[in-house]
C-alpha positions in Angstrom: 76.8 78.9 21.2 74.8 76.1 19.8 76.4 72.9 18.6 76.0 70.6 15.5 75.2 66.8 15.5 75.8 64.3 12.6 73.5 61.3 12.0 74.8 58.2 10.1 72.0 55.6 9.5 73.3 52.1 9.1 70.8 49.2 9.2 67.2 48.0 9.8 64.7 49.8 12.1 61.0 50.0 13.3 58.5 52.8 13.7 56.7 55.0 16.3 54.1 57.8 16.6 54.6 61.5 17.0 53.3 65.1 16.7 53.2 67.9 14.1 56.4 69.4 12.6 57.7 71.9 10.2 59.4 70.5 7.1 62.5 71.9 5.5 64.2 71.0 2.2 67.9 70.3 3.1 69.7 67.0 3.0 67.2 64.1 3.7 68.6 60.6 4.3 66.4 57.7 3.3 66.2 54.7 5.6 64.6 51.5 4.2 63.6 49.0 6.9 63.0 46.5 4.2 60.2 43.9 4.0 59.0 41.5 6.7 56.5 38.7 6.4 53.7 38.0 8.9 52.4 34.5 8.7 48.7 35.0 9.1 46.9 31.7 9.9 43.3 33.1 9.8 42.7 33.7 6.1 39.9 33.0 3.7 37.2 30.9 5.5 39.1 31.4 8.7 39.2 35.2 8.6 36.5 35.4 11.3 39.1 34.0 13.8 37.0 31.1 15.2 37.5 31.1 18.9 38.0 27.3 19.2 40.7 27.5 16.5 42.5 30.5 18.1 42.5 28.6 21.4 44.5 25.8 19.8 47.5 28.2 19.3 48.0 27.9 23.1 48.5 24.2 22.9 52.1 23.0 23.5 52.6 21.5 20.0 51.2 24.5 18.2 52.5 27.2 20.5 55.9 27.3 18.8 54.2 27.9 15.4 52.0 30.8 16.7 52.8 33.8 14.5 54.4 36.8 16.4 54.2 40.5 15.7 56.5 41.5 12.9 59.6 43.5 14.1 61.9 45.4 11.7 65.1 46.9 12.9 67.9 49.3 11.8 70.9 50.6 13.6 71.8 54.4 13.6 75.1 55.8 14.5 74.9 59.2 16.1 78.1 61.4 16.4 78.3 64.8 18.2 80.9 67.5 17.5 83.1 68.9 20.2 81.0 72.0 20.8 77.9 69.8 21.5 79.9 67.7 24.0 81.2 70.8 25.8 77.8 72.4 26.0 76.2 69.1 27.2 73.8 69.1 24.2 70.9 66.7 23.9 69.1 65.5 20.8 65.5 64.4 20.9 64.5 62.0 18.0 60.9 61.3 17.1 59.3 59.0 14.6 56.2 60.1 12.6 54.3 59.5 9.4 54.5 61.6 6.2 52.1 64.2 7.7 54.2 64.4 10.9 51.5 62.7 12.8 51.8 60.0 15.4 52.2 56.5 14.0 49.2 54.2 14.2 49.6 50.4 14.6 53.3 50.6 15.2 55.4 50.6 18.4 58.9 52.1 18.3 61.8 50.9 20.4 65.3 52.5 20.8 67.9 50.2 22.2 65.0 47.9 23.2 63.3 50.7 25.2 59.8 51.8 24.2 59.6 55.3 22.8 56.7 57.5 23.8 55.3 60.6 22.1 58.1 62.6 23.8 60.7 60.9 21.7 64.1 59.3 22.3 66.7 61.5 24.1 70.4 61.2 23.3 73.1 63.1 25.3 76.2 64.3 23.5 79.3 62.1 24.0 82.8 62.2 22.6 82.4 58.7 21.1 79.8 57.8 18.3 76.7 56.1 19.7 75.0 53.2 18.1 71.2 53.2 18.5 69.1 50.2 17.4 65.7 51.3 16.3 62.9 48.7 16.1 59.4 49.0 14.6 56.9 46.5 15.9 54.0 46.4 13.4 50.4 45.4 14.3 49.3 42.3 12.3 46.0 44.0 11.8 47.7 46.4 9.3 47.8 43.3 7.0 49.8 43.7 3.7 51.1 47.3 3.5 53.9 49.6 2.6 54.3 52.7 4.7 56.6 55.7 4.9 57.4 58.4 7.4 59.9 60.8 8.9 62.6 61.1 11.6 62.3 64.5 13.2 64.8 66.0 15.6 64.8 68.8 18.2 67.6 69.6 20.6 68.9 71.5 23.5 72.1 73.5 22.6 71.9 72.0 19.1 71.6 74.3 16.0 72.1 71.9 13.1 71.5 68.2 12.2 72.5 66.8 8.7 72.7 70.4 7.6 69.1 71.0 8.8 68.8 74.2 10.9 67.0 73.6 14.2 64.6 76.1 15.6 63.7 76.4 19.3 60.9 74.0 20.3 60.3 73.1 16.7 61.2 69.5 15.6 62.7 69.4 12.1 62.7 66.5 9.6 66.2 65.1 9.0 65.5 61.7 7.4 62.7 59.7 5.9 61.9 55.9 6.3 59.9 53.2 4.7 58.9 49.6 5.5 56.7 46.8 4.0 54.7 44.2 5.8 53.8 41.2 3.7 51.4 38.4 4.6 52.6 34.8 4.4 51.1 31.3 4.5 51.7 29.2 7.7 51.7 25.9 5.9 53.2 23.8 8.7 50.6 25.2 11.1 47.7 24.4 8.7 49.2 20.9 8.2 49.1 20.3 11.9 45.5 21.6 12.1 44.5 19.2 9.2 46.2 16.2 11.0 44.4 17.1 14.2 41.1 17.4 12.4 41.6 14.0 10.7 42.4 12.4 14.0 39.3 13.9 15.7 37.1 12.7 12.7 38.7 9.2 13.0 38.0 9.1 16.7 34.4 10.2 16.1 33.9 7.6 13.4 35.4 4.8 15.6 33.1 5.8 18.4 30.1 5.7 16.0 31.2 2.3 14.6 31.6 1.0 18.2 28.2 2.2 19.2 26.6 0.8 16.1 28.3 -2.5 16.6 27.3 -2.5 20.2 23.7 -1.8 19.3 23.8 -4.5 16.6 25.2 -7.0 19.1 22.5 -6.2 21.6 19.8 -6.4 19.0 21.2 -9.7 17.8 21.3 -11.2 21.3 18.1 -9.8 22.5 15.7 -8.8 19.8 14.8 -12.1 18.0 11.7 -12.9 16.1 8.8 -13.7 18.4 7.2 -17.1 17.5 4.0 -15.8 19.0 1.7 -17.0 21.9 1.7 -20.6 23.0 -1.1 -22.6 24.6 0.9 -23.1 27.8 3.4 -21.4 30.1 4.8 -17.9 30.3 7.0 -17.0 27.4 9.9 -14.6 26.8 10.8 -12.7 23.6 11.6 -15.8 21.5 8.7 -17.8 22.5 10.6 -20.1 24.8 9.8 -20.6 28.5 11.0 -17.8 30.8 14.7 -18.1 31.8 15.2 -20.7 29.1 16.7 -19.4 25.9 18.8 -20.8 23.0 22.2 -19.1 23.3 22.5 -16.5 20.6 26.2 -17.0 20.1 25.4 -20.5 18.9 23.0 -19.4 16.1 20.4 -16.9 15.0 16.7 -16.7 14.2 15.0 -16.2 10.8 11.4 -16.1 9.7 8.3 -14.3 11.1 6.8 -14.3 14.6 4.9 -17.5 15.2 6.7 -19.3 12.4 10.5 -19.1 12.9 13.6 -21.1 12.3 16.7 -21.3 14.4 19.9 -21.6 12.4 22.7 -23.0 14.5 26.3 -21.8 14.2 27.8 -24.4 11.8 31.2 -24.3 13.6 29.8 -24.7 17.1 30.0 -28.0 19.0 26.7 -28.8 20.7 26.9 -29.6 24.4 27.3 -33.3 25.1 25.6 -32.9 28.5 25.5 -36.0 30.6 25.0 -38.3 27.6 28.1 -40.4 27.0 26.9 -41.7 23.7 26.6 -38.2 22.1 29.2 -37.6 19.4 31.4 -34.5 19.5 30.2 -33.2 16.1 29.7 -29.6 14.9 26.3 -28.3 14.0 27.3 -28.4 10.4 27.9 -32.1 10.6 24.7 -32.8 12.5 22.5 -30.8 10.1 24.1 -32.4 7.1 23.6 -35.9 8.4 20.0 -35.2 9.1 19.5 -33.3 5.8 18.2 -30.1 7.4 19.4 -26.5 7.5 17.8 -25.4 10.8 15.2 -26.1 13.4 11.6 -25.0 12.6 9.6 -23.5 15.5 5.9 -22.8 15.6 4.2 -21.1 18.6 7.3 -21.6 20.7 7.6 -25.4 20.0 10.2 -27.0 17.7 8.9 -29.0 14.8 10.9 -32.3 14.7 8.5 -34.1 12.3 11.1 -34.3 9.6 13.5 -35.8 12.0 11.2 -38.5 13.5 12.3 -42.1 13.0 9.1 -43.4 14.8 6.0 -41.7 16.2 2.8 -42.5 17.9 -0.3 -40.8 19.4 -0.8 -40.6 23.1 -4.1 -40.0 24.9 -2.9 -38.3 28.1 -6.4 -38.7 29.6 -6.2 -42.5 29.3 -2.8 -42.8 31.0 -2.6 -44.6 34.3 -2.7 -42.7 37.5 0.9 -43.8 38.2 2.2 -42.2 35.0 0.1 -39.1 35.6 1.6 -38.8 39.1 5.1 -39.1 37.7 4.5 -36.3 35.2 3.0 -34.0 37.8 5.6 -34.7 40.5 8.4 -32.2 41.3 10.9 -34.5 39.6 8.7 -34.7 36.6 9.6 -38.3 36.0 8.9 -39.6 32.5 10.0 -43.1 32.7 6.5 -44.5 32.9 5.4 -42.4 29.9 8.4 -43.5 27.8 7.8 -47.2 28.7 4.2 -46.8 27.5 5.4 -45.1 24.3 8.0 -47.8 23.5 5.5 -50.6 24.0 2.9 -48.8 21.8 5.4 -48.1 19.0 6.7 -51.7 19.1 3.2 -53.0 18.7 2.4 -50.6 15.8 5.7 -51.5 14.1 5.2 -55.3 14.6 8.5 -55.7 16.4 9.4 -56.5 20.0 10.1 -53.9 22.6 13.7 -55.2 22.9 14.2 -54.7 19.2 12.9 -51.2 19.3 15.2 -50.3 22.2 18.1 -51.8 20.3 17.3 -49.6 17.3 16.8 -46.5 19.5 20.2 -47.0 21.2 22.0 -47.6 17.8 20.5 -44.5 16.2 20.8 -42.5 19.5 17.1 -41.6 19.5 15.1 -39.9 22.3 11.4 -39.4 22.8 9.9 -35.9 22.1 6.4 -35.1 23.1 4.4 -32.6 21.0 1.5 -30.4 22.1 -0.9 -32.2 19.8 -0.6 -35.5 21.7 2.1 -37.2 19.6 5.5 -38.7 20.8 8.4 -38.8 18.3 11.7 -40.7 18.4 14.2 -38.1 17.2 18.1 -37.8 17.2 19.3 -37.0 20.7 22.1 -34.7 19.5 19.5 -32.3 18.1 16.7 -32.8 20.6 18.9 -32.3 23.7 20.5 -29.2 22.4 17.3 -27.3 21.5 15.8 -25.8 24.6 12.0 -26.2 24.3 8.8 -27.4 25.8 6.3 -29.9 24.3 3.3 -32.0 25.1 4.3 -32.8 28.7 4.4 -29.1 29.5 0.9 -28.9 28.0 -0.2 -31.9 30.1 1.1 -30.3 33.3 -0.5 -27.0 32.5 -3.9 -28.7 31.9 -3.9 -31.2 34.8 -1.8 -29.5 37.6 
C-alpha cells in the first residue's frame, strides 16, 4: 500500500532546473522567496566591463566590496505518515519554471548540497525533516521577477498535499516566486573615484616635476648666445670654454651677440683673494654703481659706464719685456699695468702716486678691452664677472 507525505513550507529558498511534468489542480502552496538586491558595479558607461577595472576587484582593499551572487533561501518542513515510514518511502523533489522546464541562470541547493536534474531525495522518517532550500541567481539575469513550481515524485508514495502521485510522473505540489533587484555599490564607486584622483595627482606631479626639471636644465644650460668673438673658442654663452658665469647667481636677457647678465640681487659675490673687497650683495653693488646688470657684446663685458679712468694702449708699441710677460705661461700683467698707470696719470695731470691712492680708495682694477683700451673699474664687479678682454686678443694675435 502506498503512503502519504505532508509538506509544510516555512521560510526563504532558491531555485533549480528540471524536466517536464503533468499539472493537476489540487491544493497548491505558494512560496515567496522574497526580493534580493545584487549590487552591480558595471552600469551605464561601465556596462562593457572594462578589464582593467574588473581586475581591481581582486585588490585587497576592494576585494571585500566585490559583489557576490545573490542567494535567496527558504526552509521547508517535510513530515511523513506512519505508512510511509513503514514502507521505507522516498520523496523526490524537483524545482522547475512555470512550464515545468529546467531553470536557467539559477543553481538550487538543498541543505547546502547542489541539486541536479534528478532532484532532491528525501527518505521517510518518523520525525519531521527541515530542508533548507537555496536559489543562487546568476547576476546576468539583472533585474527580474520569476516564478516556478515544486514537483514531487515518490517511491511507495501515493499523495502529497492532497495531490495524487502517478508512477514515474512528477506532480506539481507548490509554486514559488522570487525577485532580483539591482543596487548601486556606492562605497565601491567612491573608492574607485579616490583611486582615480590619486592616480591623476601622481601623473600631474610627475609632469610638473619633469617640466620643472626641463626648465631648470634650460635655465642653466640654454642661455642667449652673445655670438662669435674675434678670439678664442667659445661655449654657448660666448665665454671662453670651461669658464661660465654660475647660473644660480643670475640669468641672461637680450639677444645673441648683445646680451645682459642680471645677477641674483641676494647673492654675495665671491671675495676671492682680495682682502679689500666688501661683503656686499649684488643688489647693493648694482645700486651703488647705478646699473641693473652687466652688458655683454660678442662675449666681452661692456664696463664703459663703470670706468673711473680710461686710456688707449697700442699693444704693438709695448716693450718686449711687457710683451714677454703677457705671452708667458703665468700671463703676468704687472708691466702692462705700470704702463697704464703712468699713462693715465700723465693724461689726468696727476702723479702716479696720487692715481694709485685714488685707485686703492675706490677699489679699482684695470680692465683691458678688445679695441685697445684699458679702463679702471670697480673690482667687486670686475673680479666677479668671468670674461676675456684685450689681453686675450693680444695673446691670440701675437702668440
